[in-house]
C-alpha positions in Angstrom: -56.0 24.2 -91.4 -53.4 26.9 -92.2 -53.3 27.7 -88.6 -52.5 24.0 -87.7 -49.7 23.8 -90.2 -48.1 27.0 -88.9 -48.4 25.7 -85.4 -46.7 22.4 -86.4 -43.8 24.1 -88.0 -43.4 26.3 -85.0 -43.3 23.3 -82.7 -40.7 21.6 -84.9 -38.6 24.7 -84.8 -38.6 24.9 -81.0 -38.0 21.1 -80.8 -34.9 21.3 -82.9 -33.6 24.1 -80.7 -33.8 22.0 -77.5 -30.4 20.7 -75.9 -31.5 17.1 -76.0 -32.2 17.2 -79.8 -28.9 18.9 -80.4 -27.0 16.3 -78.4 -28.7 13.4 -80.3 -27.7 15.0 -83.6 -24.1 15.3 -82.5 -24.1 11.7 -81.2 -25.5 10.5 -84.5 -22.9 12.5 -86.4 -20.0 11.2 -84.2 -21.3 7.6 -84.5 -21.4 7.9 -88.2 -17.8 9.1 -88.4 -16.5 6.5 -86.1 -18.2 3.6 -87.7 -17.2 4.7 -91.2 -14.6 2.2 -92.5 -11.1 3.5 -93.1 -9.7 3.4 -96.5 -7.3 0.4 -96.9 -6.3 0.8 -100.6 -3.2 2.8 -99.8 -2.0 0.4 -97.1 -2.6 -2.6 -99.4 -0.6 -0.9 -102.2 2.3 -0.1 -99.9 2.3 -3.7 -98.6 2.4 -5.1 -102.1 5.2 -2.8 -103.1 7.2 -3.7 -100.0 6.7 -7.4 -100.7 7.9 -7.1 -104.3 10.9 -5.1 -103.3 11.8 -7.6 -100.6 11.4 -10.5 -103.0 13.6 -8.7 -105.6 16.3 -8.0 -103.1 16.2 -11.6 -101.8 16.3 -13.0 -105.3 19.2 -10.7 -106.3 21.2 -11.7 -103.2 20.5 -15.4 -103.9 21.8 -15.1 -107.5 24.8 -13.1 -106.3 25.7 -15.7 -103.7 25.3 -18.5 -106.2 27.5 -16.8 -108.7 30.1 -15.9 -106.0 30.2 -19.5 -104.8 30.5 -20.8 -108.3 33.4 -18.5 -109.0 35.1 -19.4 -105.8 34.7 -23.1 -106.6 36.3 -22.6 -110.0 39.3 -20.9 -108.3 39.8 -23.8 -105.8 43.4 -24.8 -105.8 44.5 -22.1 -108.3 47.3 -19.6 -107.7 46.1 -16.0 -107.4 48.5 -13.5 -108.9 49.8 -10.6 -106.9 50.2 -7.5 -109.1 53.3 -5.4 -109.0 52.3 -1.8 -108.5 53.7 0.7 -111.0 53.4 3.5 -108.6 53.3 3.8 -104.8 49.8 4.2 -103.5 49.2 8.0 -103.1 48.6 8.0 -99.4 50.3 10.4 -97.1 52.1 8.5 -94.3 50.7 9.1 -90.8 54.3 9.1 -89.4 57.8 7.9 -90.3 60.0 5.6 -88.2 63.6 6.5 -88.9 66.3 4.2 -87.5 69.9 5.5 -87.1 71.2 1.9 -87.6 69.3 1.1 -90.8 71.7 -0.3 -93.5 69.3 -2.5 -95.4 68.4 0.0 -98.1 64.7 -1.1 -97.9 62.0 1.4 -98.7 58.9 0.2 -96.8 55.4 1.5 -96.1 53.3 -0.3 -93.5 49.5 -0.1 -93.7 48.1 -1.0 -90.3 45.8 -0.7 -87.3 47.9 0.5 -84.4 46.6 -2.1 -81.9 46.2 -5.1 -84.3 48.3 -8.0 -82.9 49.5 -8.9 -86.4 50.5 -5.4 -87.2 52.3 -5.2 -83.9 54.2 -8.3 -84.9 55.4 -6.7 -88.1 56.4 -3.5 -86.3 58.3 -5.5 -83.7 60.3 -7.3 -86.4 61.2 -4.0 -88.1 62.1 -2.3 -84.9 64.3 -5.2 -83.7 66.3 -5.1 -86.9 66.5 -1.3 -86.9 64.7 -1.0 -90.3 63.2 2.4 -91.2 59.6 2.5 -92.5 56.6 4.7 -93.1 53.3 4.0 -91.3 49.8 4.6 -92.7 47.0 4.2 -90.2 44.1 2.6 -91.9 40.7 3.9 -91.2 39.0 0.8 -89.6 35.5 1.9 -90.6 35.9 2.8 -94.3 39.4 1.5 -95.0 40.0 4.1 -97.7 43.7 3.9 -97.3 43.8 0.3 -98.8 41.1 0.9 -101.4 43.9 0.3 -104.0 44.4 -3.3 -102.8 42.2 -6.3 -103.5 43.5 -7.7 -100.2 41.2 -6.1 -97.6 43.1 -7.0 -94.4 46.0 -5.4 -92.5 48.9 -5.5 -92.3 50.0 -4.8 -95.8 53.6 -3.9 -96.4 54.5 -2.1 -99.6 58.2 -2.5 -100.6 60.0 -0.6 -103.3 61.5 -3.1 -105.8 62.9 -2.9 -109.3 60.2 -1.9 -111.6 57.7 -0.7 -109.1 56.2 -1.5 -105.6 55.5 -5.0 -104.3 52.6 -5.4 -101.8 53.3 -8.1 -99.2 50.2 -9.4 -97.4 49.8 -11.4 -94.2 52.1 -10.7 -91.2 53.8 -14.1 -91.1 54.6 -13.9 -94.9 55.9 -10.4 -94.5 58.2 -11.5 -91.7 59.4 -14.5 -93.6 60.2 -12.6 -96.8 62.1 -9.9 -94.9 64.0 -12.4 -92.7 64.9 -14.3 -95.9 66.2 -11.1 -97.4 68.2 -10.1 -94.3 70.1 -13.4 -94.4 71.5 -12.4 -97.8 70.8 -8.9 -98.9 72.1 -9.6 -102.4 68.8 -11.3 -103.1 66.0 -9.5 -104.8 63.0 -8.9 -102.5 60.5 -9.3 -105.3 62.0 -12.7 -106.4 61.9 -13.9 -102.8 58.2 -13.0 -102.6 57.5 -15.4 -105.5 58.3 -18.3 -103.1 55.1 -17.5 -101.2 52.3 -18.1 -103.7 48.7 -17.3 -102.8 46.3 -20.2 -103.3 42.5 -20.1 -103.4 40.9 -22.6 -101.2 37.9 -23.4 -98.9 38.5 -24.1 -95.3 37.0 -26.8 -93.2 33.8 -24.7 -92.6 33.4 -24.2 -96.4 34.5 -20.6 -96.2 36.5 -19.3 -99.2 39.9 -17.9 -98.3 43.2 -17.1 -99.8 46.0 -19.2 -98.2 49.6 -18.2 -98.5 51.8 -21.2 -99.0 55.2 -21.4 -97.1 54.5 -18.4 -95.0 56.4 -19.8 -92.0 59.4 -20.9 -94.1 62.6 -18.9 -94.7 64.1 -19.2 -98.2 67.8 -19.8 -97.8 69.5 -19.5 -101.1 71.9 -22.5 -100.6 72.8 -24.0 -97.2 71.3 -22.9 -94.0 73.3 -20.4 -91.9 76.1 -21.9 -89.8 74.6 -20.6 -86.5 71.3 -22.5 -87.2 70.4 -26.2 -87.1 67.5 -27.9 -88.7 65.9 -28.6 -85.3 66.1 -24.9 -84.4 64.4 -23.9 -87.6 61.6 -26.5 -87.1 61.1 -25.4 -83.5 61.0 -21.7 -84.6 58.4 -22.5 -87.3 56.3 -24.4 -84.8 56.1 -21.6 -82.3 55.4 -18.9 -84.9 52.4 -20.9 -86.0 51.3 -21.4 -82.4 51.5 -17.7 -81.8 49.2 -17.1 -84.8 46.7 -19.9 -84.3 46.6 -20.3 -80.5 48.0 -17.4 -78.5 46.4 -14.6 -80.4 43.0 -16.0 -79.8 43.4 -16.0 -76.0 43.7 -12.2 -76.0 40.7 -10.4 -74.8 39.5 -8.3 -77.7 40.5 -4.7 -77.0 39.0 -1.6 -78.3 41.9 0.8 -77.8 42.7 2.7 -81.0 45.0 5.6 -81.9 42.1 8.0 -82.8 44.1 11.1 -83.6 44.2 10.2 -87.3 40.4 9.8 -87.7 37.6 12.3 -88.1 35.4 13.1 -85.0 32.3 11.3 -86.4 34.3 8.1 -86.9 35.7 8.3 -83.4 32.1 8.4 -82.0 31.2 5.4 -84.0 34.2 3.4 -82.7 33.6 4.5 -79.1 29.8 3.9 -79.0 29.6 0.8 -81.3 33.1 -0.6 -80.8 32.6 -1.6 -77.1 29.5 -3.6 -77.9 31.0 -5.1 -81.1 34.2 -6.2 -79.3 32.2 -7.8 -76.5 30.2 -9.8 -79.1 33.5 -10.8 -80.9 35.0 -11.9 -77.6 32.0 -14.2 -76.9 32.2 -15.7 -80.4 36.0 -16.3 -80.1 35.6 -17.9 -76.7 33.2 -20.4 -78.2 35.1 -21.0 -81.4 38.4 -21.6 -79.8 37.1 -23.6 -76.8 38.4 -21.2 -74.2 37.6 -21.5 -70.6 34.6 -19.7 -69.0 37.2 -17.4 -67.4 39.1 -16.4 -70.5 42.0 -15.1 -68.3 42.8 -18.7 -67.3 43.2 -19.7 -70.9 45.5 -16.8 -71.5 47.6 -17.7 -68.5 47.7 -21.3 -69.6 49.2 -20.5 -73.0 51.7 -18.0 -71.5 52.9 -20.7 -69.1 53.1 -23.2 -72.0 55.4 -20.7 -73.8 57.5 -19.9 -70.8 58.0 -23.6 -69.8 59.3 -24.3 -73.3 61.9 -21.5 -72.9 62.9 -22.8 -69.5 63.4 -26.3 -71.0 65.9 -24.8 -73.4 67.8 -23.2 -70.5 68.1 -19.8 -72.2 66.7 -16.3 -72.0 64.9 -16.6 -75.3 63.4 -19.3 -77.4 66.1 -18.5 -79.9 68.8 -18.9 -77.2 71.0 -15.9 -76.3 69.2 -13.8 -79.0 65.5 -13.7 -79.9 64.4 -15.7 -82.9 61.3 -15.1 -85.1 59.1 -16.9 -82.6 60.2 -14.6 -79.8 59.5 -11.6 -82.0 56.1 -13.0 -82.9 54.9 -13.7 -79.4 56.3 -10.4 -78.1 54.6 -8.5 -80.9 51.3 -10.1 -80.2 51.5 -9.4 -76.5 52.7 -5.8 -77.3 49.2 -5.1 -78.7 47.6 -5.4 -75.3 50.3 -3.7 -73.3 48.6 -1.2 -70.9 45.3 -3.2 -70.8 44.2 -4.9 -67.6 44.6 -8.3 -69.2 48.3 -7.6 -69.7 48.8 -6.3 -66.1 47.0 -9.4 -64.8 49.4 -11.6 -66.8 52.4 -10.0 -65.3 51.0 -10.6 -61.9 49.8 -14.2 -62.3 52.6 -15.6 -64.5 56.4 -15.3 -64.8 56.1 -13.4 -68.0 57.9 -10.2 -66.8 61.5 -11.2 -67.1 61.3 -12.5 -70.6 59.1 -9.6 -71.7 61.4 -7.0 -70.2 64.4 -8.6 -71.9 62.5 -8.5 -75.2 61.6 -4.9 -74.8 65.2 -4.0 -74.2 66.4 -5.8 -77.3 63.6 -4.4 -79.6 64.0 -0.8 -78.4 67.8 -0.9 -78.9 67.5 -2.5 -82.4 69.7 -5.3 -81.2 69.0 -7.4 -84.4 70.8 -4.8 -86.5 74.2 -5.9 -85.1 73.5 -9.5 -86.2 73.1 -8.7 -89.9 76.0 -9.6 -92.0 74.7 -8.3 -95.3 
């Protein structure tokens, strides 16, 4: 019996050592590992936390939006105060534009984007009248240079006045205030700015905005100048508004920037992201403003509309022998795309060239300075 048990153990030992038995054990072991269910508790916990965080963020945003809309609704129709700055914003100018014919006594700092059409419009006005000014290039990504201002768009013109510094917002308002001042420089610039109140309102789409009242009006302190008529003033106002609301939206969005004032990493953002962003903006503007499929055609149509109106007056400029504010507005807006293919095409396909060259000569020579009477 003992011999039998010993023989059996020996057989089992050799059987376990065979390749087939070893393979079966490995297969069983592998099958056991594969078929063992994976732990799901960690995944479930992560999913629950993610859902809770998402819900919290969504709820917080909803409450913030409700509170914002409620606040905006309460402000509807009310005048928003513009604070006089005690000190000039501590931003070093990117450059200074010094005019040899400046006799206005104005101390101005322009916060701008170099290729922004509305900023170009303000620069055109200042250059035409030979007014010196400092320029601060605003970082288009972070906008740190205007962090001091509750108004988050450009251009912003900061003017030194009695008791501090007055920020002027919106390009058309800036031009109107300065033009009103230039008609009679005995006026106080800060007092003139009071005639352009900022009103809180919702537009037709329900979007809250700040609207500047009277921004196309000049404030004559008394009778209108002898060289102006009421019809001229009305016509000038109409075309200034057209430049802002129609012409500017036919420009192909351009991505050209003056990059030398920005850090390298921000240049890369603008180069790599800017082209795609501008393309998307262009598509959205095309739909919003009902432009033709070929946007160039809409651009040419509006330029021809402008040039025909000048021809009908039988003069070089819309203002007659000298440019008026509508000439300066249209020229400033077009100046923003000078050098782009759209501008070259416009010179080729319309009769823009003669008027544009005449404007360039007047602006570069500060021709408006000789028209100021003080």
